[in-house]
C-alpha distance (Angstrom), angle and dihedral (degrees) to the residues before:
residue distance angle dihedral
M1 . . .
L2 3.78 . .
V3 3.82 98.3 .
L4 3.81 90.6 54.2
E5 3.81 91.3 46.7
E6 3.81 89.9 50.9
A7 3.84 89.0 51.0
L8 3.82 91.5 49.6
Y9 3.78 91.5 49.7
A10 3.81 91.5 48.1
K11 3.81 91.9 49.8
L12 3.81 92.8 48.7
A13 3.83 95.5 42.4
A14 3.83 90.6 51.2
G15 3.82 91.5 57.5
T16 3.79 106.8 103.6
A17 3.83 94.5 -167.2
L18 3.82 90.1 51.9
T19 3.81 96.3 45.9
E20 3.81 90.1 48.0
L21 3.82 90.0 55.2
L22 3.80 90.2 48.0
G23 3.81 95.4 43.6
G24 3.82 89.6 -123.4
T25 3.79 136.8 -15.6
A26 3.79 99.3 -38.9
I27 3.83 89.9 156.7
Y28 3.80 119.0 134.5
N29 3.77 136.7 -173.5
A30 3.80 112.3 -129.4
L31 3.80 98.6 -33.8
G32 3.78 132.1 38.4
P33 3.78 125.1 -142.0
Q34 3.77 114.7 -58.2
G35 3.79 128.8 -134.1
T36 3.75 136.9 34.4
A37 3.83 95.5 -51.4
V38 3.82 94.0 72.8
T39 3.78 110.4 133.6
Y40 3.78 125.4 -161.9
P41 2.94 148.9 -108.6
L42 3.79 101.1 54.2
V43 3.81 142.5 147.6
I44 3.80 125.8 -123.8
F45 3.78 122.5 -168.8
T46 3.79 126.2 -176.9
K47 3.77 139.1 167.9
S48 3.78 110.1 -100.7
S49 3.82 98.8 179.6
G50 3.77 143.7 -19.6
S51 3.76 139.2 -172.5
D52 3.78 144.0 168.5
D53 3.80 113.6 -107.6
N54 3.84 95.9 -148.3
D55 3.80 92.1 -166.1
S56 3.80 100.3 109.9
P57 3.79 138.7 46.4
R58 3.83 87.7 -111.1
R59 3.76 121.7 69.3
C60 3.79 109.0 -99.5
R61 3.78 126.3 -178.3
T62 3.77 134.8 -168.5
L63 3.78 116.6 -157.4
T64 3.78 131.2 177.4
Y65 3.79 122.9 -149.1
Q66 3.77 128.2 -169.3
V67 3.82 110.0 -140.7
T68 3.80 115.5 -173.7
G69 3.77 135.9 178.0
I70 3.79 113.3 -147.3
S71 3.81 125.0 -161.4
D72 3.79 131.7 -179.7
R73 3.83 91.1 -165.0
S74 3.80 107.2 55.6
K75 3.77 149.4 -25.3
K76 3.81 87.4 -115.5
E77 3.80 91.8 59.7
A78 3.82 91.3 48.4
E79 3.83 89.0 50.0
Q80 3.81 91.1 50.9
I81 3.81 89.2 52.6
D82 3.81 90.1 48.0
N83 3.83 90.5 51.2
A84 3.81 90.7 51.1
I85 3.81 90.3 49.3
D86 3.80 91.5 49.9
T87 3.80 92.0 49.5
L88 3.80 88.9 54.3
L89 3.81 99.1 43.4
F90 3.80 110.4 30.7
D91 3.79 109.6 98.0
S92 3.81 90.0 -10.5
T93 3.76 132.5 148.0
L94 3.78 117.4 -119.2
T95 3.80 124.7 -163.3
I96 3.82 103.8 -135.3
T97 3.81 117.1 177.0
G98 3.83 109.4 -121.4
W99 3.80 94.8 4.4
N100 3.80 140.1 80.3
E101 3.78 116.5 -138.6
Y102 3.74 117.8 -143.7
W103 3.76 99.0 -173.5
V104 3.78 150.5 -26.5
R105 3.79 117.0 -142.6
R106 3.79 133.0 174.7
E107 3.79 110.5 -122.7
S108 3.76 104.8 179.9
D109 3.78 144.7 -7.9
I110 3.78 129.6 -107.8
S111 3.80 121.6 -155.4
Y112 3.80 128.6 161.6
V113 3.76 143.2 130.1
E114 3.80 127.6 -133.9
Q115 3.74 135.2 -170.9
I116 3.78 113.6 -142.0
P117 3.82 127.8 -161.4
G118 3.78 111.3 -65.0
G119 3.79 91.7 37.8
K120 3.81 98.0 -86.0
V121 3.83 113.8 150.3
L122 3.81 120.9 -141.2
W123 3.82 124.1 -164.1
H124 3.82 116.2 -151.1
E125 3.82 120.1 -161.7
G126 3.79 123.9 167.9
G127 3.74 147.1 98.4
L128 3.77 149.0 -114.1
Y129 3.80 112.4 -102.3
R130 3.79 122.6 -160.6
V131 3.81 114.5 -148.2
R132 3.81 121.1 -166.9
I133 3.78 118.1 -162.0
Q134 3.79 139.0 169.0
D135 3.78 133.3 -165.7
């Protein structure tokens, strides 16, 4: 849902504490930059699921987004990014064109490490956020 993704990006990019940790607005929808020029840390968010609630005369939707901070330096840095994300999103208000948002809540945590080609290690820390909206 593009308007919701634009609202999530705007909320994250407006967070001074987050952008200071990232060294700018290294926030990407679904897929980060490709190639050898990728710089870390960064944030990736992507829609994990979505459905219509069908329990009211108005159209209501529940969507879940995975929002993850990724660091190539340390788990601690990835956790700091995750904390900044959570401060911005949990119980926040999003401005979504054509929709009213009732709430944003974190549902679960995400934490893993990966080794990418060339031996570089990436720490991923984040969460799944449920967003409820109505038209």
